[in-house]
C-alpha positions in Angstrom: 0.0 0.0 0.0 1.5 3.4 -1.0 2.2 5.9 1.7 -0.5 8.3 0.4 -3.1 5.6 0.3 -2.1 4.4 3.7 -2.5 7.7 5.4 -5.9 8.2 3.8 -7.0 4.8 5.0 -5.8 5.5 8.5 -7.6 8.8 8.7 -10.8 7.3 7.2 -10.9 4.4 9.6 -10.2 6.7 12.6 -12.9 9.1 11.5 -15.5 6.4 11.3 -14.3 4.9 14.7 -13.5 1.5 13.1 -13.3 -0.5 16.3 -11.2 -3.4 15.0 -8.7 -1.0 13.4 -8.4 1.2 16.5 -7.9 -1.8 18.7 -5.5 -3.6 16.4 -3.5 -0.6 14.9 -3.6 2.0 17.7 -3.6 -0.5 20.5 -6.5 1.2 22.3 -9.0 -1.0 24.1 -12.3 0.7 23.3 -14.6 -2.1 24.2 -16.5 -2.2 27.5 -14.3 -2.6 30.6 -14.6 -5.9 32.4 -16.4 -4.5 35.4 -18.0 -6.6 38.1 -20.4 -4.1 39.6 -21.6 -2.4 36.4 -23.7 -4.0 33.7 -22.9 -3.2 30.0 -25.8 -0.8 29.6 -24.7 1.3 32.6 -21.0 1.2 31.5 -22.0 2.4 27.9 -24.1 5.3 29.4 -21.1 6.3 31.5 -18.9 6.2 28.5 -21.3 8.4 26.6 -21.4 10.8 29.6 -17.6 11.0 29.6 -17.4 11.6 25.9 -19.8 14.5 26.2 -18.0 15.9 29.2 -14.7 15.8 27.4 -16.0 17.5 24.3 -15.5 14.6 22.0 -16.0 14.9 18.3 -19.3 14.2 16.6 -18.1 10.9 15.3 -17.2 9.8 18.8 -20.5 11.0 20.3 -22.4 9.1 17.6 -20.3 6.0 18.2 -20.8 6.2 22.0 -24.5 6.7 21.5 -24.8 3.7 19.2 -22.8 1.6 21.8 -25.3 2.6 24.5 -28.2 1.7 22.3 -26.6 -1.7 21.4 -26.1 -2.3 25.2 -29.9 -1.8 25.8 -30.1 1.9 26.7 -33.3 3.7 25.6 -33.5 7.0 23.8 -34.9 8.5 27.0 -32.0 7.2 29.1 -29.5 8.7 26.7 -31.3 12.1 26.7 -31.3 11.9 30.5 -27.6 11.4 30.6 -27.2 14.8 29.0 -29.4 16.4 31.6 -27.7 14.7 34.5 -24.2 15.7 33.5 -25.0 19.3 32.5 -24.3 20.7 36.0 -20.9 19.0 36.1 -19.8 19.1 32.4 -21.3 22.5 31.7 -24.2 23.5 29.5 -21.9 24.4 26.6 -20.6 20.8 26.3 -24.1 19.4 26.5 -25.6 21.8 24.0 -22.7 21.1 21.6 -23.2 17.3 22.0 -27.0 17.3 21.6 -27.1 17.4 17.8 -24.6 14.5 17.4 -26.4 12.4 20.0 -29.7 13.2 18.3 -28.3 12.2 14.9 -27.3 8.8 16.4 -30.8 8.4 17.7 -32.3 9.2 14.3 -33.6 12.6 15.3 -33.0 15.6 13.1 -32.9 18.6 15.5 -32.4 21.2 12.8 -35.5 20.0 11.0 -37.5 20.0 14.2 -36.5 23.6 14.9 -37.6 24.6 11.4 -40.9 22.8 11.8 -41.5 24.9 15.0 -42.2 27.8 12.6 -39.9 30.3 14.1 -41.4 30.0 17.5 -38.1 28.8 18.9 -34.7 30.5 18.4 -32.4 28.4 16.2 -29.1 27.9 18.0 -25.8 29.3 16.6 -24.7 25.7 16.0 -27.3 25.3 13.3 -27.0 28.7 11.6 -23.4 29.6 12.2 -24.6 33.1 13.3 -25.6 34.6 16.6 -29.2 35.8 17.2 -28.0 39.4 16.9 -26.3 38.7 13.6 -29.4 36.9 12.3 -31.5 40.0 13.0 -28.9 42.4 11.6 -26.7 41.1 8.8 -24.3 44.0 9.4 -24.0 43.2 13.1 -20.4 42.0 13.1 -19.3 44.6 10.5 -20.9 47.4 12.7 -19.0 46.2 15.8 -15.7 46.0 13.9 -16.1 49.5 12.3 -16.9 51.3 15.6 -14.1 53.5 16.9 -12.8 52.4 20.3 -14.1 54.4 23.2 -11.4 56.2 25.1 
């Protein structure tokens, strides 16, 4: 395998969280730990909670969510994990993770917000713009052009 093809293959398999590749090539044990006191469902929910709290990538959050579902967790339990860890992990981490967790659960948050008919504010994560910028397209330009006070 050429060097160019190899690096592309490595990056592709890491991005998709290819468990056998990560275990074999990177030497990381990503399977559930052999715990005595915790069942697989609880362990998978805790792994999801840790992934959210650490600010893991979308791919990792979707993988962790899929693992929790495979271990028997319900959609409601997974959503509750986000609520339970918010005071510890921070609202920002939970808000950033919610769309990726929702995607893994087959729920399209952006579409749901659009269906709300404008009754709910659309978060910056879905528009790329703050509410102030959405109301005034020149918002950021106005702020940048102002002379400093002083």
